[in-house]
C-alpha angles and dihedrals in degrees: 000000000000090000090054092052092050090049090052091050091050092049091048091050091050091049091049091049093049091047091051091046091052090048089055095043096046122049119238118255108307115267123210125195128188138193130176135208116262091261092046095237097112122055124193120197123193123190144172095203112155091007092291125122106230141163134194133191132205133183109209105313094336125097111233101173116021115218103301133185128252126197150100139235128210135198100230104016137063111268139219107249109111144002091047129149133191106249101168145008141181134191132205140168126219130188120169139133124224133187127238117217085220132350149108088302131016099219123044123192116216105197117159146137115232132210121181116192126191118209118196128195114246094200134039124018117356106265140144141189130199125219113202116203126192116190120199131180088258100045140296146272131208137182140182120247119194113193124209107275141154094257092060112053129148122003114356114208115198112209100173140006109211097202110141133195115202103196097155131254095257096055114111115242134204110194150132121235122258127220093038127132097246096061110219095341104108136119108260116258125215129202148100115324085230090065097050115104100182137348143187116236138276087060118169128213136184113200124213090265090058097252112145120221132185121191118200140123138254135211098017101191128150091352137089124262120267126230128172125253123191114243092177133339110312094356117102133186128207110257115199117210109248126230122236088273094052095252113128099206133004112202143125136232128305099047141144124210125221115274117267105220132205114185113197130191137159089230137026096253090058090067091061093049093059123106097190096119093054094042092055092057126086119260122264112302097184099072115211107027099169086124091067102096125189116209150129125277143182127208156185093259118090090056089066094049092055094042094250091122136002136231091226127075097254108126101285094055111164100206099068128137091246096048093044092052089051091055092044091053091050091048092050093048094051102037103257118152100212149023118213114213119194124185097030098123135068115273106059098098117102123354098353091165090069099030105064091144089070095063115112113194098195102041119081130204113262092254094057124073106191096184095049094044091049089054092046092050093050090050087059095047091254133113130217110240109218128226132207117182111186102178084221095295095131097170090057090050097046091050089059102028100099093047091046092053090046089054093049092048091052093056097043101260107153101171130047130193110209126197135199103185104176135113114274109273092024102095103134124219134160114226129217090275094054093254118139113235129186123223139184120253090244098041123124089257093057092043086058094044094055091050091049089053093048093050093046090050092049091058087063094041090250125144126216133227106183124202124193082020139160105269122274115263100170099274089138085086092059096036106027092185088070089085109164143339144187117244100151140048106303134188095287090074087068089064099050110350099118096224101033121212108299125239090260094054100098096042087052096045090054091063099036123026094021091060087071095058144275120348128202093219093158100224132179106083109166099176095070094183099047097158093058095067123101114275115252092223135014093243091051102072124195117261126245107297090220087068102086138116106283092216143093121248090254090055090053088057093046090057090074089068101031098049110052122214128147087213103053122183130212090210106188129088118279092241091058091055092047089060092056106034093151091064092035088063090077091057089050092050102042115094127225095213126060144204094201139358128199129183104217105185144337151127123232111266093001113069143327137194123196132178124202133185119219116249112261092001147086100235120108130201128202129199127186128176136175138197123243091302114091111228144165113235123199108215124190118221095207088128088072121079106276114256094003120127122237133184102233116203108203126203103180141152116279123237093265098037119135126159093233107033104026112010096156098059102117134158117212115188143139130227139157118267127187120219111256099029122117124244126212109214118192109208120194124217103304086352136140150193129229119190133182117201116203118186112242111238116248 
């Protein structure tokens, strides 16, 4: 009898063990969670079906993101890739409005519904990870949050992030390639998503139903930059940029990743009108930032790109006392806040591209007196804008950075343009053992470097304009002195790019790179055939005449409205503006800081029209540009007060304007416009229209 009882206990124990084992080996019944945008148009679905963490997104009845995987793999810890189950979730709603100290609009509404989902591993060590989703009317963002837990002790090395984006093979894509030598500075490519191998973000798609999608990231801090890699046609996975040791991210628990963002709109213009990137960043951490001042500037810069001057001290040096005073005088006369001076410091002679270690950021060339010129500029109501080119030697720069910012602060420099000209993957740093390592521009190391520079500058009330940067992810909200940056092909490619930027470049940038944040494109070239002028010296030959801005003069003016930057350059030489003062008046009048901005119409790569209201004022400005196809664009003026009269100052293409054969044909005229009427703008081949609206006094 006793033997029978023991046998039954043993059998019961075996059954219990097998049942528990099966429960661990097989996920529980799949759980599916949903959340919608505040307006109900966007639906997010999260599931653990088949033991996989997945999400899907729809807009109305249309699928935007097919079911796509979530997860993460580590070098020394168990990952989150399979045999996962949803073990917890929370929802929340948020609706608040916050104010930007400067920006494309003063007030930003943050209205979203939130769903946080915890996935727990069903095999291996007990571990869990939370994915937090925020769904807005214009898209969504999500990030991974790994809490402190026993399974993740010590250094945590992320080797792969398994986030996928199933946009569909037949969606149309506008993108630049990743993993290439020239960083982000490529002509945009267009084609089927199914034919894209890899892409930098932001990358923009239009699916067969006409829904527009932009994939990017927000709040990139202590992490490596994300690009997209095709797993199969139309399905992309997040690729994190590796460090020199092959590890993507070095961190420890607890940690939060950047937000992965998916902007969604029924039309192209709706992408521009989204504030998702800003809203997913932390509020200002610098306190009082009244010292951060948007404005327009000129500079000793374009002359070097067209071989009129040089950066080095070789006889036609650009950064001389005499030349700098000339630029300061021009800036003061025409109301510009700053003068950028490149090539003032030791290190530019010879092969500066490959000799970043020779740059000295506190020692000027003998023909440049920084202290005296700073005083002279301030006496004229102008500031010198500083410049630090590193040639990618970041250790050399960081060893001098604090002293360099101290020097600039002492002479009244409040804004600094930094540069990291080096091939991608060739950022040089010396590690703690004295060994030289090479990093990517968007690696975790460089993400940290840029933030170190921004914080060091903020201590001296200095703002940063970074060139050859890590891409913008909205950190200007958290650190408002990080005002603008490059991160795409800018104007300089029209001097020597071979080929130069194509006619579609601006109308593509507006719906791709510009969704990330401000860009220092450096517009305003008035000599539209710069390589056809006479050389200044026999050994300084003219460039290839085919390298030129593929734009009309009116389009150059429209760029000041279409391409947002709080530091906006008038990039051409003073003498070229003096020859066309009637057109130059628009550049003098247009602000660099805005109360409101509204994208009115457009198609990616074809045309775009944007209206912006001046900060603390009633004037509005409108910019419209097209690609090489001439077109007439009907633009509503609903942004103006209905029924109110405005004096509209038009700077538009003339009847015979054409970027190639007649780029200077421009019509400048004024007429009365009533708020609410519709304007017909005739845009020439690669042409544009720039309009200033001034309220008529009662």
